[in-house]
C-alpha positions as CSV (number, residue, x, y, z in Angstrom):
1,M,-8.4,5.3,-2.7
2,K,-4.8,6.4,-2.2
3,I,-4.3,8.0,1.2
4,H,-1.6,10.6,1.9
5,H,-1.1,11.3,5.6
6,L,1.2,14.4,5.7
7,S,1.8,14.8,9.4
8,E,3.4,11.4,9.9
9,K,6.7,13.1,9.2
10,N,7.7,16.2,11.2
11,S,7.6,19.5,9.4
12,V,6.3,23.0,9.9
13,L,2.9,21.6,9.0
14,N,2.7,20.1,12.5
15,H,3.5,23.5,14.0
16,F,0.5,25.1,12.2
17,L,-1.7,22.2,13.1
18,G,-0.9,22.7,16.8
19,E,-1.7,26.4,16.6
20,I,-5.2,25.9,15.0
21,R,-6.0,23.5,17.8
22,D,-4.8,25.6,20.7
23,I,-7.8,27.1,22.5
24,T,-5.9,30.3,23.3
25,I,-4.2,30.9,19.9
26,Q,-7.3,30.0,17.9
27,K,-9.3,32.8,19.5
28,D,-7.4,35.1,17.1
29,R,-9.5,34.7,14.0
30,L,-7.0,36.3,11.7
31,R,-4.2,34.0,12.8
32,F,-6.6,31.0,12.6
33,R,-7.5,31.8,9.0
34,R,-3.9,32.4,8.1
35,N,-2.8,29.1,9.6
36,I,-5.4,27.2,7.7
37,E,-4.3,29.0,4.6
38,R,-0.7,28.0,5.2
39,I,-1.7,24.4,5.7
40,G,-3.5,24.7,2.3
41,E,-0.3,26.0,0.8
42,I,1.7,23.0,2.1
43,M,-0.9,20.6,0.9
44,A,-0.9,22.2,-2.5
45,Y,2.8,21.8,-2.8
46,E,2.5,18.1,-1.9
47,I,-0.3,17.6,-4.5
48,S,1.8,19.4,-7.1
49,K,4.2,16.4,-7.1
50,E,1.4,14.2,-8.5
51,L,0.6,16.5,-11.5
52,Q,1.8,16.4,-15.1
53,Y,4.4,18.8,-16.4
54,K,5.7,20.0,-19.8
55,N,9.0,21.5,-20.9
56,W,9.2,25.3,-20.9
57,D,12.0,27.4,-22.5
58,I,12.3,30.6,-20.4
59,S,14.0,33.6,-21.9
60,T,16.0,35.4,-19.3
61,P,17.9,38.7,-19.8
62,L,21.1,36.7,-20.4
63,G,19.9,33.6,-22.2
64,V,17.4,30.7,-22.3
65,K,16.8,28.3,-19.5
66,N,14.8,25.1,-19.9
67,S,12.4,24.2,-17.1
68,T,9.0,22.6,-16.6
69,K,5.5,23.9,-15.8
70,I,2.2,22.4,-14.9
71,N,0.4,20.9,-17.8
72,N,-3.0,20.2,-16.2
73,K,-6.3,22.0,-16.0
74,I,-7.0,22.5,-12.3
75,V,-10.3,23.2,-10.6
76,I,-10.2,24.0,-6.9
77,C,-13.6,23.5,-5.3
78,S,-14.4,24.2,-1.6
79,I,-17.3,23.4,0.6
80,L,-18.8,26.5,2.0
81,R,-18.2,28.1,4.3
82,A,-15.3,26.5,6.3
83,G,-13.5,25.6,3.1
84,L,-12.8,29.2,2.0
85,T,-9.6,29.7,4.0
86,L,-8.2,26.4,2.9
87,H,-9.2,27.2,-0.7
88,N,-7.2,30.4,-0.5
89,G,-4.0,28.5,0.4
90,F,-4.4,26.2,-2.6
91,L,-5.1,29.2,-4.9
92,N,-1.9,30.9,-3.7
93,Y,0.0,28.1,-5.3
94,F,-2.3,27.1,-8.2
95,D,-2.9,30.7,-9.1
96,G,-4.0,29.8,-12.6
97,A,-6.7,27.3,-11.4
98,E,-10.4,27.6,-12.1
99,N,-12.6,27.6,-9.0
100,G,-15.8,26.2,-7.6
101,F,-17.9,26.8,-4.5
102,I,-20.6,24.5,-3.2
103,S,-22.6,24.5,0.0
104,A,-23.2,21.4,2.2
105,Y,-24.5,21.4,5.7
106,R,-26.0,19.1,8.4
107,F,-29.8,19.4,8.5
108,H,-31.5,18.1,11.6
109,P,-35.1,17.6,10.7
110,N,-36.1,16.4,14.2
111,N,-33.9,18.8,16.1
112,D,-31.9,15.9,17.5
113,D,-28.5,14.4,16.8
114,N,-29.7,12.7,13.6
115,F,-29.0,14.6,10.4
116,E,-28.9,14.5,6.7
117,I,-26.7,16.4,4.3
118,K,-28.2,19.3,2.3
119,V,-26.3,20.3,-0.8
120,E,-27.7,23.6,-2.2
121,Y,-25.7,26.5,-3.6
122,Q,-23.3,25.6,-6.4
123,A,-21.0,27.8,-8.6
124,V,-18.4,25.5,-10.2
125,A,-16.2,25.8,-13.2
126,D,-16.2,23.1,-15.9
127,I,-14.4,20.1,-14.3
128,N,-14.5,17.8,-17.4
129,N,-11.1,16.4,-18.0
130,A,-9.7,18.5,-15.2
131,I,-7.8,17.8,-12.0
132,L,-10.5,18.4,-9.4
133,I,-9.2,19.3,-6.0
134,L,-12.0,19.3,-3.4
135,V,-11.1,21.0,-0.2
136,D,-12.8,20.9,3.2
137,P,-11.0,21.4,6.6
138,M,-12.8,18.7,8.5
139,L,-13.6,15.1,7.6
140,A,-15.9,13.8,10.3
141,T,-18.5,11.3,9.0
142,G,-17.5,11.8,5.3
143,Q,-21.2,12.3,4.3
144,S,-20.7,15.9,3.2
145,I,-17.8,15.2,0.9
146,I,-19.7,12.2,-0.6
147,A,-22.8,14.3,-1.2
148,V,-20.8,17.1,-2.8
149,F,-18.7,14.6,-4.8
150,N,-21.9,12.9,-6.2
151,K,-23.3,16.2,-7.1
152,L,-20.2,17.3,-9.0
153,I,-19.7,14.2,-11.0
154,S,-23.4,13.7,-11.8
155,T,-22.9,15.4,-15.2
156,N,-19.1,15.8,-15.3
157,S,-16.0,13.6,-15.6
158,P,-12.8,15.0,-14.1
159,K,-9.5,13.5,-15.1
160,E,-8.3,13.0,-11.6
161,I,-9.8,13.7,-8.1
162,H,-7.9,14.9,-5.1
163,L,-9.6,15.4,-1.7
164,A,-7.8,17.6,0.8
165,V,-8.7,17.8,4.4
166,V,-6.9,19.2,7.4
167,I,-8.2,16.9,10.2
168,A,-9.9,13.6,9.6
169,A,-11.6,11.0,11.8
170,S,-10.9,7.3,11.0
171,E,-14.7,6.8,10.6
172,G,-14.8,9.4,7.8
173,I,-11.8,7.9,6.1
174,K,-13.5,4.5,6.0
175,Y,-16.7,6.0,4.7
176,L,-14.8,7.6,1.8
177,E,-13.0,4.4,1.0
178,A,-16.4,2.6,0.7
179,H,-18.0,5.3,-1.5
180,L,-15.2,6.7,-3.7
181,P,-13.5,5.3,-6.8
182,K,-10.2,3.6,-6.0
183,N,-8.2,6.1,-8.2
184,C,-9.1,9.0,-5.9
185,H,-6.4,10.6,-3.8
186,L,-7.2,11.6,-0.2
187,W,-4.7,14.1,1.3
188,I,-4.9,14.5,5.1
189,A,-2.9,16.8,7.3
190,C,-3.7,14.8,10.5
191,V,-5.8,11.8,11.6
192,D,-7.6,12.1,14.9
193,D,-9.0,9.6,17.4
194,G,-12.6,9.4,16.2
195,L,-16.1,11.0,16.6
196,N,-18.2,11.8,19.7
197,E,-21.9,11.1,20.1
198,K,-22.7,14.2,18.0
199,K,-20.4,13.1,15.2
200,Y,-17.8,15.8,15.9
201,I,-14.1,15.0,15.6
202,I,-12.3,14.3,18.9
203,P,-10.0,16.0,19.9
204,G,-10.4,18.0,16.7
205,L,-10.4,21.8,17.0
206,G,-14.0,22.9,17.2
207,D,-16.1,24.4,14.4
208,A,-13.7,25.5,11.7
209,G,-16.2,27.8,10.1
210,D,-17.1,29.5,13.3
211,L,-13.4,29.9,14.3
212,A,-12.6,31.5,10.9
213,F,-15.7,33.7,10.4
214,G,-17.7,33.9,13.6
215,N,-20.6,32.1,15.1
216,K,-23.6,31.4,12.9
217,L,-27.3,31.5,13.9
C-alpha cells in the first residue's frame, strides 16, 4: 500500500486541520463541515495528480487551445454518516464522478468496549474498471474501512483504489497495510499518536459525525 501523508509539508491544509480540532472553533457546525469539505478539496487535488489524462482541443472565442482532461471513470464512495462532508469536498473537484454511500458502524453486542463492524445500507454506482475513492474522516482501528472495502469488491473490480482519511492512528494504518492489496493508495491529512482504551484516536478531534450533524441516540 502506498501511503501519502499530506501534512508533512506546511500548507493551508494544516490551518484547516487545526480548526477542526479546536474545541472552541469546532462548536460551529457550519464551519466544521466547511473545513472538512475544504480538506476534501485539497485531498482531491492531490489525488488528481495520480489520474490519467487525455488531450483536449478547446475552442475559445479567438482560437483553439490544446489542454488535457481527466480520462478516468471515478466513483466517490463515503461511509455514512461522517463521510458526507468529506465526500462533498471531493465532489466539488471531481464533479463528473459517480457516487456511492454505504453505512458502517461499531456494534457493541455486550454493551462494553468490545465491538464488531456492521455494514448495512448500500447505494453505490458501478465501480468495475473505475477509480474508486473511498472517503472517511477518521481512521481509528481500520476495521470499518476493511469491512466496507470487502463488501464493495466482493462482486466488483475497480481499476484503482484510493482511500482518503483526514486523521489516522498508526494502529489503523498498520491494519490496512495487513489487509489491503499493495497497489492501494492511502491518503492521510494527518497521523495522530494512537488509540485510547475505547479505540478512539488520540488526540483526534472527537466524533466527526456528531460534530458535523449533531449527537446521535
